[in-house]
N, C-alpha and C positions, 0 to 999 in steps of 0.2 A: 285112547285107552279108557277103559271103564273103571270108575272108582268104586263100584259096588262091591267088588270082591273083598276088600279089607273090612267092609262094614257088616259082613255076615256074622251072625251070633257065634258060630263055631270059630271063625277066623279071629274075631275079637277076643275070644277066650284063649286061643293059642298065643296071640300077641300079648295079652295080659300076663299069662304064665311066663312067657319069655322075658318080659320086662322085669317081673318079680325075681326071676333067676339072676338076672344081671345086677339088680339091686343087692341081692344077697352076696354075690361074689365080691362086690366092691364096697360092702359095708365094712367099717363104719364111715368111710369117706363119703360114700353116696348115701344121702339121707332118704331121698325119694326121687322117683322118675315119673313124670306125667307125660302124656303124649296126646296128640290129636291128628286127625287126617284132614288134609286140605290139598289144594292144588298149589304148585310152586309158581314162580313168576312166568314160567313158560306154559302154564296150564296143565302140567303133568301131575298125576296123582303122587302125593307125598305124605310122609309121616314126619311130624315135628316133635322132637323130644325136648323136654325141659328137665334138666338134671340139677337137683338141689344138692349141694355138697356142704360138708362141714367147713367152717371158717378156715381151719388149718389146711384143708385141702385146696383152698382157693389161693394160697400163696403161689406166686408165679411159677417157681420151679416145680412145686408139687402138682400144680394144675397141668403143666406141660406133660408130666409123666403119667398123669391120671386120665386126661381127656381122650387121648387116642385109644387106649385100651377099652375105655367105656364105650366110645363110638363103635369101635370094631366089634365088641361083644354084642351090642344092641343090633347092629346090622346083621351079624351072623345069627343071633338067636331069633330075631324077628323075620329073618330071611327077606330083607328088603329087595335084594336083587331078584330072587325067585318070584316075588310078588310084584315086581316091576314098580316099586315105590322109591321115589327119591327120599333121602333121609337127611334131616336137618337137625342141628343140635344147639341148644343154649345151655350154658352153665351159670349157676348163680349160687352164692353162698347163703347160708342161713341168715347172717347179719344183713346182707343186702335185701333179702326177702322181708325181714322184719322191718326194715326201713321203708321199703317200697309198698309192702302189703298188697301185692298184686294177686287178686283172687284166682287168676289163671294158673298160679303156681301153687295154690293151696290144695 
């Protein structure tokens, strides 16, 4: 598989718009969604999403009810299946990020 398709300017703009739509739908629980393209452990093209959520949304029961709809919406909006991209997700609360200060999440 060729990873070039997701990197085209037009495709990046479409993905960016899709991610912003998902952020808006799940606000205020979802603070920000960052993403990057890479290969997964099998060498397949993939998109990795970092979903920053409010602390309240990070409580176990709330996270359970939030994480799947966010994942599904991102896969649908970004059209990961149609683009033949694997989709991977990480969730982190604002407090966790403040403690870790990971630049990749900023």
